[in-house]
DRENDO-1510 file (C-alpha; in Angstrom, 1 decimal, always signed):
<recs>
REC; n; res; u; v; w
REC; 1; UNK; +5.6; -30.8; -23.6 .
REC; 2; UNK; +8.3; -29.1; -21.5 .
REC; 3; UNK; +7.5; -28.8; -17.8 .
REC; 4; UNK; +7.2; -25.3; -16.2 .
REC; 5; UNK; +10.3; -24.1; -14.3 .
REC; 6; UNK; +10.1; -24.2; -10.5 .
REC; 7; UNK; +10.5; -20.6; -9.4 .
REC; 8; UNK; +11.1; -19.5; -5.8 .
REC; 9; UNK; +11.2; -16.0; -4.3 .
REC; 10; UNK; +13.6; -15.3; -1.5 .
REC; 11; UNK; +12.9; -12.1; +0.5 .
REC; 12; UNK; +15.7; -10.8; +2.7 .
REC; 13; UNK; +14.1; -9.2; +5.8 .
REC; 14; UNK; +16.7; -9.9; +8.5 .
REC; 15; UNK; +18.1; -6.4; +9.1 .
REC; 16; UNK; +17.8; -4.3; +12.2 .
REC; 17; UNK; +16.9; -1.1; +10.3 .
REC; 18; UNK; +19.1; +1.0; +12.6 .
REC; 19; UNK; +19.2; +3.9; +10.2 .
REC; 20; UNK; +15.4; +4.2; +10.4 .
REC; 21; UNK; +15.5; +4.3; +14.2 .
REC; 22; UNK; +12.7; +3.3; +16.5 .
REC; 23; UNK; +12.2; +0.0; +18.3 .
REC; 24; UNK; +10.7; -1.9; +15.3 .
REC; 25; UNK; +13.0; -3.0; +12.5 .
REC; 26; UNK; +12.1; -1.1; +9.3 .
REC; 27; UNK; +10.9; -4.1; +7.4 .
REC; 28; UNK; +8.0; -4.4; +9.8 .
REC; 29; UNK; +7.3; -0.6; +10.0 .
REC; 30; UNK; +4.1; +0.4; +8.3 .
REC; 31; UNK; +4.3; +2.0; +4.9 .
REC; 32; UNK; +1.0; +3.1; +3.2 .
REC; 33; UNK; -0.9; +1.4; +6.0 .
REC; 34; UNK; +0.8; -2.0; +5.8 .
REC; 35; UNK; +4.1; -3.5; +7.2 .
REC; 36; UNK; +6.9; -2.9; +4.7 .
REC; 37; UNK; +7.5; -6.7; +4.2 .
REC; 38; UNK; +3.9; -7.3; +3.4 .
REC; 39; UNK; +3.9; -5.2; +0.2 .
REC; 40; UNK; +6.4; -7.2; -1.9 .
REC; 41; UNK; +5.4; -10.5; -0.3 .
REC; 42; UNK; +1.8; -9.9; -1.4 .
REC; 43; UNK; +3.0; -9.3; -5.0 .
REC; 44; UNK; +5.0; -12.6; -5.0 .
REC; 45; UNK; +2.2; -14.6; -3.4 .
REC; 46; UNK; -0.3; -13.6; -6.1 .
REC; 47; UNK; +2.1; -14.5; -9.0 .
REC; 48; UNK; +1.0; -17.9; -10.2 .
REC; 49; UNK; +4.5; -18.5; -11.6 .
REC; 50; UNK; +6.0; -18.4; -8.1 .
REC; 51; UNK; +6.0; -21.9; -6.6 .
REC; 52; UNK; +7.3; -20.9; -3.1 .
REC; 53; UNK; +8.4; -18.0; -1.0 .
REC; 54; UNK; +11.2; -18.1; +1.6 .
REC; 55; UNK; +11.6; -15.1; +3.9 .
REC; 56; UNK; +14.9; -14.6; +5.8 .
REC; 57; UNK; +14.3; -12.9; +9.2 .
REC; 58; UNK; +16.5; -12.0; +12.1 .
REC; 59; UNK; +16.7; -13.9; +15.3 .
REC; 60; UNK; +13.7; -13.5; +17.5 .
REC; 61; UNK; +11.7; -11.7; +14.7 .
REC; 62; UNK; +9.3; -14.6; +14.2 .
REC; 63; UNK; +6.3; -12.9; +15.9 .
REC; 64; UNK; +6.8; -9.7; +14.0 .
REC; 65; UNK; +7.1; -11.5; +10.7 .
REC; 66; UNK; +4.0; -13.7; +11.2 .
REC; 67; UNK; +2.0; -10.6; +12.2 .
REC; 68; UNK; +3.2; -8.7; +9.2 .
REC; 69; UNK; +2.0; -11.5; +6.8 .
REC; 70; UNK; -1.1; -12.5; +8.7 .
REC; 71; UNK; -3.9; -13.7; +6.3 .
REC; 72; UNK; -1.5; -14.4; +3.4 .
REC; 73; UNK; -0.3; -17.8; +2.3 .
REC; 74; UNK; +2.5; -18.7; +4.8 .
REC; 75; UNK; +6.1; -18.6; +3.7 .
REC; 76; UNK; +9.1; -20.7; +4.8 .
REC; 77; UNK; +10.9; -18.6; +7.4 .
REC; 78; UNK; +14.7; -18.8; +7.5 .
REC; 79; UNK; +16.9; -17.3; +10.2 .
REC; 80; UNK; +19.4; -14.9; +8.7 .
REC; 81; UNK; +23.0; -14.0; +9.6 .
REC; 82; UNK; +24.8; -10.9; +10.8 .
REC; 83; UNK; +25.3; -9.6; +7.2 .
REC; 84; UNK; +23.1; -9.6; +4.1 .
REC; 85; UNK; +25.6; -12.0; +2.5 .
REC; 86; UNK; +25.1; -14.5; +5.3 .
REC; 87; UNK; +21.3; -14.0; +5.2 .
REC; 88; UNK; +21.1; -14.7; +1.5 .
REC; 89; UNK; +23.3; -17.7; +1.8 .
REC; 90; UNK; +21.2; -19.1; +4.6 .
REC; 91; UNK; +18.1; -18.6; +2.4 .
REC; 92; UNK; +19.7; -20.3; -0.6 .
REC; 93; UNK; +20.8; -23.3; +1.6 .
REC; 94; UNK; +17.2; -23.6; +2.9 .
REC; 95; UNK; +15.9; -23.7; -0.7 .
REC; 96; UNK; +18.4; -26.3; -1.6 .
REC; 97; UNK; +17.5; -28.4; +1.4 .
REC; 98; UNK; +13.8; -28.2; +0.5 .
REC; 99; UNK; +14.5; -29.7; -3.0 .
REC; 100; UNK; +16.0; -26.7; -4.8 .
REC; 101; UNK; +14.5; -24.7; -7.7 .
REC; 102; UNK; +15.1; -23.8; -11.3 .
REC; 103; UNK; +15.0; -20.0; -10.8 .
REC; 104; UNK; +15.2; -17.8; -7.7 .
REC; 105; UNK; +14.2; -14.2; -7.3 .
REC; 106; UNK; +16.2; -12.5; -4.5 .
REC; 107; UNK; +14.5; -9.4; -3.2 .
REC; 108; UNK; +15.1; -6.9; -0.4 .
REC; 109; UNK; +12.1; -6.2; +1.8 .
REC; 110; UNK; +13.3; -2.6; +2.0 .
REC; 111; UNK; +12.1; -2.2; -1.6 .
REC; 112; UNK; +8.4; -2.7; -0.8 .
REC; 113; UNK; +6.7; -1.5; -4.0 .
REC; 114; UNK; +7.3; -4.2; -6.6 .
REC; 115; UNK; +5.7; -3.9; -10.0 .
REC; 116; UNK; +4.5; -7.1; -11.6 .
REC; 117; UNK; +6.1; -6.1; -14.9 .
REC; 118; UNK; +9.6; -6.2; -13.4 .
REC; 119; UNK; +9.1; -9.8; -12.3 .
REC; 120; UNK; +7.8; -10.7; -15.7 .
REC; 121; UNK; +10.8; -9.1; -17.5 .
REC; 122; UNK; +13.3; -10.8; -15.2 .
REC; 123; UNK; +11.8; -14.2; -15.8 .
REC; 124; UNK; +11.8; -13.6; -19.5 .
REC; 125; UNK; +15.5; -12.6; -19.3 .
REC; 126; UNK; +16.4; -15.9; -17.6 .
REC; 127; UNK; +15.4; -17.7; -20.7 .
REC; 128; UNK; +18.6; -16.4; -22.4 .
REC; 129; UNK; +20.9; -15.7; -19.5 .
REC; 130; UNK; +21.8; -17.2; -16.1 .
REC; 131; UNK; +21.1; -13.9; -14.3 .
REC; 132; UNK; +19.1; -10.7; -14.6 .
REC; 133; UNK; +18.7; -7.5; -12.6 .
REC; 134; UNK; +16.4; -4.5; -12.8 .
REC; 135; UNK; +18.3; -1.3; -13.2 .
REC; 136; UNK; +17.8; +2.4; -14.0 .
REC; 137; UNK; +20.3; +4.5; -15.9 .
REC; 138; UNK; +22.2; +7.1; -13.8 .
REC; 139; UNK; +20.9; +10.6; -14.8 .
REC; 140; UNK; +22.7; +12.8; -12.3 .
REC; 141; UNK; +26.2; +14.1; -12.7 .
REC; 142; UNK; +28.7; +11.8; -11.0 .
REC; 143; UNK; +32.0; +12.8; -9.4 .
REC; 144; UNK; +34.6; +11.6; -6.9 .
REC; 145; UNK; +36.0; +13.6; -4.0 .
REC; 146; UNK; +36.2; +14.1; -0.2 .
REC; 147; UNK; +35.6; +17.6; +1.0 .
REC; 148; UNK; +36.1; +18.9; -2.6 .
REC; 149; UNK; +35.5; +17.3; -6.0 .
REC; 150; UNK; +38.5; +15.7; -7.5 .
REC; 151; UNK; +37.3; +13.9; -10.5 .
REC; 152; UNK; +34.2; +13.8; -12.8 .
REC; 153; UNK; +32.9; +10.4; -13.8 .
REC; 154; UNK; +31.2; +9.8; -17.1 .
REC; 155; UNK; +27.7; +8.5; -16.4 .
REC; 156; UNK; +27.3; +6.7; -19.7 .
REC; 157; UNK; +26.7; +3.0; -19.1 .
REC; 158; UNK; +26.3; +3.5; -15.3 .
REC; 159; UNK; +23.3; +1.9; -13.7 .
REC; 160; UNK; +21.4; +2.0; -10.4 .
REC; 161; UNK; +20.9; -1.7; -9.7 .
REC; 162; UNK; +17.7; -2.8; -7.9 .
REC; 163; UNK; +16.1; -5.9; -6.6 .
REC; 164; UNK; +14.6; -8.5; -7.1 .
REC; 165; UNK; +17.6; -10.1; -8.8 .
REC; 166; UNK; +16.9; -13.3; -10.7 .
REC; 167; UNK; +19.2; -16.2; -11.3 .
REC; 168; UNK; +19.3; -19.8; -12.3 .
REC; 169; UNK; +19.3; -21.4; -8.9 .
REC; 170; UNK; +22.4; -23.6; -9.2 .
REC; 171; UNK; +24.4; -20.7; -10.7 .
REC; 172; UNK; +23.7; -18.3; -7.7 .
REC; 173; UNK; +24.1; -21.1; -5.2 .
REC; 174; UNK; +27.6; -22.0; -6.6 .
REC; 175; UNK; +28.5; -18.4; -6.9 .
REC; 176; UNK; +27.8; -17.9; -3.2 .
REC; 177; UNK; +29.7; -21.0; -2.2 .
REC; 178; UNK; +32.8; -19.9; -4.2 .
REC; 179; UNK; +32.7; -16.2; -3.3 .
REC; 180; UNK; +35.9; -14.9; -1.6 .
REC; 181; UNK; +35.5; -11.2; -2.2 .
REC; 182; UNK; +34.4; -10.2; +1.3 .
REC; 183; UNK; +31.1; -8.9; +2.3 .
REC; 184; UNK; +28.8; -8.0; -0.7 .
REC; 185; UNK; +25.3; -6.5; -0.8 .
REC; 186; UNK; +24.9; -7.4; -4.5 .
REC; 187; UNK; +24.3; -11.0; -5.6 .
REC; 188; UNK; +24.8; -10.2; -9.3 .
REC; 189; UNK; +28.4; -9.2; -8.5 .
REC; 190; UNK; +29.1; -12.8; -7.4 .
REC; 191; UNK; +27.6; -14.3; -10.6 .
REC; 192; UNK; +29.7; -11.9; -12.7 .
REC; 193; UNK; +32.8; -12.9; -10.8 .
REC; 194; UNK; +32.0; -16.5; -11.7 .
REC; 195; UNK; +32.2; -15.5; -15.3 .
REC; 196; UNK; +28.4; -15.6; -16.0 .
REC; 197; UNK; +26.3; -13.1; -17.9 .
REC; 198; UNK; +23.8; -10.9; -16.0 .
REC; 199; UNK; +21.2; -9.2; -18.2 .
REC; 200; UNK; +19.8; -5.8; -17.5 .
REC; 201; UNK; +16.0; -5.3; -17.6 .
REC; 202; UNK; +14.2; -2.0; -17.1 .
REC; 203; UNK; +14.0; -1.1; -13.4 .
REC; 204; UNK; +11.3; +1.1; -11.8 .
REC; 205; UNK; +11.4; +4.2; -9.6 .
REC; 206; UNK; +8.8; +2.5; -7.5 .
REC; 207; UNK; +11.5; +0.1; -6.4 .
REC; 208; UNK; +13.5; +2.7; -4.5 .
REC; 209; UNK; +15.0; +1.4; -1.3 .
REC; 210; UNK; +13.7; +2.7; +2.0 .
REC; 211; UNK; +16.7; +3.5; +4.2 .
REC; 212; UNK; +15.9; +6.4; +6.5 .
REC; 213; UNK; +13.0; +7.4; +8.6 .
REC; 214; UNK; +11.9; +10.2; +6.2 .
REC; 215; UNK; +11.9; +7.6; +3.4 .
REC; 216; UNK; +8.9; +6.1; +5.2 .
REC; 217; UNK; +7.1; +9.2; +6.2 .
REC; 218; UNK; +7.9; +10.9; +2.9 .
REC; 219; UNK; +7.2; +8.0; +0.6 .
REC; 220; UNK; +5.8; +9.6; -2.5 .
REC; 221; UNK; +5.3; +6.8; -5.1 .
REC; 222; UNK; +2.7; +7.5; -7.7 .
REC; 223; UNK; -0.6; +5.7; -7.2 .
REC; 224; UNK; -3.3; +4.8; -9.6 .
REC; 225; UNK; -6.7; +4.7; -7.8 .
REC; 226; UNK; -9.7; +3.0; -9.3 .
REC; 227; UNK; -13.2; +2.7; -7.9 .
REC; 228; UNK; -16.2; +0.8; -9.1 .
REC; 229; UNK; -19.8; +0.5; -7.9 .
REC; 230; UNK; -22.3; -2.3; -8.0 .
REC; 231; UNK; -26.0; -2.8; -7.3 .
REC; 232; UNK; -28.1; -5.9; -7.4 .
REC; 233; UNK; -31.6; -7.1; -6.4 .
REC; 234; UNK; -33.1; -10.5; -5.9 .
REC; 235; UNK; -36.6; -11.7; -5.0 .
REC; 236; UNK; -37.3; -13.4; -1.7 .
REC; 237; UNK; -39.1; -16.7; -2.2 .
REC; 238; UNK; -40.0; -19.7; -0.1 .
REC; 239; UNK; -38.1; -23.0; -0.6 .
REC; 240; UNK; -34.7; -21.3; -1.1 .
REC; 241; UNK; -31.8; -20.9; +1.2 .
REC; 242; UNK; -30.6; -17.3; +2.0 .
REC; 243; UNK; -27.0; -16.6; +1.3 .
REC; 244; UNK; -25.5; -13.2; +1.9 .
REC; 245; UNK; -21.7; -12.4; +1.7 .
REC; 246; UNK; -21.0; -16.1; +1.5 .
REC; 247; UNK; -22.8; -16.8; +4.8 .
REC; 248; UNK; -25.9; -18.9; +5.1 .
REC; 249; UNK; -28.5; -16.9; +7.0 .
REC; 250; UNK; -31.3; -18.9; +8.8 .
REC; 251; UNK; -34.6; -17.5; +7.5 .
REC; 252; UNK; -37.9; -18.7; +6.2 .
REC; 253; UNK; -37.2; -17.4; +2.7 .
REC; 254; UNK; -34.3; -17.3; +0.4 .
REC; 255; UNK; -33.3; -15.4; -2.7 .
REC; 256; UNK; -34.2; -16.5; -6.2 .
REC; 257; UNK; -31.6; -16.5; -8.9 .
REC; 258; UNK; -29.7; -18.7; -11.4 .
REC; 259; UNK; -26.7; -19.1; -9.0 .
REC; 260; UNK; -27.0; -19.1; -5.2 .
REC; 261; UNK; -28.4; -15.6; -5.6 .
REC; 262; UNK; -26.0; -14.0; -3.1 .
REC; 263; UNK; -27.1; -10.5; -3.8 .
REC; 264; UNK; -24.4; -8.9; -1.7 .
REC; 265; UNK; -21.6; -10.8; -3.4 .
REC; 266; UNK; -23.1; -10.1; -6.8 .
REC; 267; UNK; -23.1; -6.4; -6.1 .
REC; 268; UNK; -19.5; -6.5; -4.8 .
REC; 269; UNK; -18.3; -8.5; -7.9 .
REC; 270; UNK; -19.8; -5.9; -10.1 .
REC; 271; UNK; -18.0; -3.2; -8.1 .
REC; 272; UNK; -14.7; -4.9; -8.6 .
REC; 273; UNK; -15.3; -5.4; -12.3 .
REC; 274; UNK; -16.4; -1.8; -12.6 .
REC; 275; UNK; -13.2; -0.6; -11.1 .
REC; 276; UNK; -11.3; -2.5; -13.8 .
REC; 277; UNK; -13.7; -1.4; -16.6 .
REC; 278; UNK; -14.3; -5.1; -17.4 .
REC; 279; UNK; -18.0; -5.1; -17.7 .
REC; 280; UNK; -20.3; -6.8; -15.2 .
REC; 281; UNK; -21.0; -10.2; -13.7 .
REC; 282; UNK; -23.3; -11.1; -16.6 .
REC; 283; UNK; -20.5; -10.6; -19.1 .
REC; 284; UNK; -18.3; -13.1; -17.3 .
REC; 285; UNK; -20.9; -15.6; -16.0 .
REC; 286; UNK; -24.0; -15.4; -18.3 .
REC; 287; UNK; -27.2; -16.5; -16.5 .
REC; 288; UNK; -28.1; -18.3; -19.7 .
REC; 289; UNK; -25.2; -20.7; -19.2 .
REC; 290; UNK; -26.4; -23.8; -17.4 .
REC; 291; UNK; -23.0; -24.4; -15.7 .
REC; 292; UNK; -23.6; -21.5; -13.3 .
REC; 293; UNK; -27.0; -22.8; -12.1 .
REC; 294; UNK; -26.8; -23.0; -8.4 .
REC; 295; UNK; -23.2; -22.0; -8.4 .
REC; 296; UNK; -21.6; -20.5; -5.2 .
REC; 297; UNK; -21.1; -16.8; -5.8 .
REC; 298; UNK; -17.6; -16.9; -4.2 .
REC; 299; UNK; -16.2; -18.1; -7.5 .
REC; 300; UNK; -17.5; -15.0; -9.2 .
REC; 301; UNK; -15.8; -12.7; -6.7 .
REC; 302; UNK; -12.6; -14.8; -6.7 .
REC; 303; UNK; -12.5; -14.5; -10.5 .
REC; 304; UNK; -12.9; -10.7; -10.4 .
REC; 305; UNK; -10.2; -10.3; -7.8 .
REC; 306; UNK; -7.8; -12.5; -9.9 .
REC; 307; UNK; -8.4; -10.1; -12.8 .
REC; 308; UNK; -7.6; -7.1; -10.6 .
REC; 309; UNK; -4.3; -8.6; -9.3 .
REC; 310; UNK; -3.3; -9.6; -12.9 .
REC; 311; UNK; -3.5; -5.9; -13.7 .
REC; 312; UNK; -1.4; -5.0; -10.6 .
REC; 313; UNK; -4.2; -3.7; -8.5 .
REC; 314; UNK; -4.7; -4.4; -4.8 .
REC; 315; UNK; -7.9; -3.8; -2.8 .
REC; 316; UNK; -7.8; -0.6; -0.7 .
REC; 317; UNK; -11.3; -1.1; +0.7 .
REC; 318; UNK; -14.8; -2.5; -0.1 .
REC; 319; UNK; -18.0; -1.2; +1.4 .
REC; 320; UNK; -21.4; -2.8; +1.1 .
REC; 321; UNK; -24.9; -1.7; +2.2 .
REC; 322; UNK; -27.5; -4.4; +2.4 .
REC; 323; UNK; -31.1; -3.1; +2.1 .
REC; 324; UNK; -33.9; -5.2; +3.6 .
REC; 325; UNK; -36.4; -5.1; +6.4 .
REC; 326; UNK; -35.6; -8.7; +7.5 .
REC; 327; UNK; -33.6; -10.7; +8.4 .
REC; 328; UNK; -31.5; -8.6; +10.8 .
REC; 329; UNK; -28.0; -8.2; +9.4 .
REC; 330; UNK; -26.2; -7.0; +12.6 .
REC; 331; UNK; -25.7; -10.5; +14.2 .
REC; 332; UNK; -24.0; -11.8; +11.0 .
REC; 333; UNK; -21.9; -8.7; +10.1 .
REC; 334; UNK; -18.6; -10.0; +11.6 .
REC; 335; UNK; -19.0; -13.4; +9.9 .
REC; 336; UNK; -19.8; -11.6; +6.6 .
REC; 337; UNK; -16.7; -9.4; +6.8 .
REC; 338; UNK; -14.5; -12.4; +7.7 .
REC; 339; UNK; -15.8; -14.5; +4.8 .
REC; 340; UNK; -15.4; -11.7; +2.3 .
REC; 341; UNK; -11.9; -11.0; +3.5 .
REC; 342; UNK; -11.0; -14.7; +3.0 .
REC; 343; UNK; -12.4; -14.7; -0.6 .
REC; 344; UNK; -10.7; -11.4; -1.5 .
REC; 345; UNK; -7.5; -12.4; +0.2 .
REC; 346; UNK; -7.2; -9.2; +2.2 .
REC; 347; UNK; -7.4; -7.9; +5.8 .
REC; 348; UNK; -10.8; -7.7; +7.4 .
REC; 349; UNK; -10.2; -4.0; +8.2 .
REC; 350; UNK; -10.6; -3.3; +4.5 .
REC; 351; UNK; -14.1; -4.8; +4.4 .
REC; 352; UNK; -17.2; -2.9; +5.5 .
REC; 353; UNK; -20.7; -4.4; +5.7 .
REC; 354; UNK; -23.6; -2.2; +6.7 .
REC; 355; UNK; -27.4; -2.6; +6.6 .
REC; 356; UNK; -30.4; -0.3; +6.3 .
REC; 357; UNK; -34.1; -0.4; +5.7 .
REC; 358; UNK; -36.4; +1.6; +3.5 .
REC; 359; UNK; -38.8; +2.4; +6.3 .
REC; 360; UNK; -41.4; -0.2; +5.0 .
REC; 361; UNK; -41.4; +1.5; +1.6 .
REC; 362; UNK; -41.0; -0.2; -1.8 .
REC; 363; UNK; -40.3; -3.9; -2.5 .
REC; 364; UNK; -37.7; -4.2; +0.2 .
REC; 365; UNK; -40.0; -2.6; +2.7 .
REC; 366; UNK; -42.7; -5.1; +1.8 .
REC; 367; UNK; -40.3; -8.0; +2.3 .
REC; 368; UNK; -40.4; -8.9; -1.4 .
REC; 369; UNK; -36.7; -8.9; -2.0 .
REC; 370; UNK; -33.2; -7.7; -0.8 .
REC; 371; UNK; -31.0; -5.2; -2.6 .
REC; 372; UNK; -27.3; -4.4; -2.1 .
REC; 373; UNK; -25.1; -1.6; -3.2 .
REC; 374; UNK; -21.3; -1.8; -3.1 .
REC; 375; UNK; -18.2; +0.1; -3.9 .
REC; 376; UNK; -14.7; -1.3; -4.3 .
REC; 377; UNK; -11.5; +0.8; -4.4 .
REC; 378; UNK; -8.2; -0.4; -5.7 .
REC; 379; UNK; -4.7; +1.1; -5.8 .
REC; 380; UNK; -1.7; +0.3; -8.0 .
REC; 381; UNK; +1.8; +1.7; -7.6 .
REC; 382; UNK; +3.2; +3.1; -10.9 .
</recs>
């Protein structure tokens, strides 16, 4: 059986961002609530095909880069050069020194909104060609001129080339080493100059490059928003441990259930699955199946989040309300939020955990059980 290719992503994030202005380079400015670099890095880090990520940054940008990617799997940082050409070459050299790769995806951090489908199409194209780029056809009229127009240019077969650009690693490495055409902002140009074919796959308007300040403040990419709710109840019994949000809570009773009966995580898992219209936790992990007896509920939530990312969705926020008279939730709230953020691979500021009582009314008021309601909201750039 053929082995899977070793695929590496190389994100170029070494620029000064002078055309954006301000004291922070544009790749670390916030776009839709997150540093620009974090958007595309998150997409790459959740692609199981990607075996490693190298990020090229400018000198003395280490702290900014680490802060931008806090909580995500750490990359290999590479110091860039004074031009994009030098920065990409430094990145390729670092990959070679680490053992090389079969394929490499070279991406500009200034194109933060990266659809999963573009990556998939590029990797498919590398099965039949040594290089591939996403591109969109030019639809506007094209002309040459200075102060006045001097010549119209036929737009047929003209393309707006985007990133990531994908290559067989040795092909692009050799193309860079042999390049003598001066500064270049397009790696595909070097591969073509070496006499190699570069395939075109469908680009995406979401991949538009952010260049100026109003590109950030005026970013208007289409979003798909999906929300789901979840509700779960478990009985409190003696002789069981009490688990809530993946945290063991010292208490004289625990929750009864087929798994560890983490009522909070069960409600949240249902909320995630509901947002995706993929049924509920019982559809994916039937309580009649003995393999889930005593199982830790973090595997249920991890599974649901994996399904969300496979569809291109990222968590916008999750909000839980735990309903019980006792134990007190307040002292454990931060630990609960921290644990859920770890499981869901997101920032803690996207996780909310609250608690309330029913004023001694009903089964929760009598201390017979604990209930939780949850909502999860996801977004996907189209």
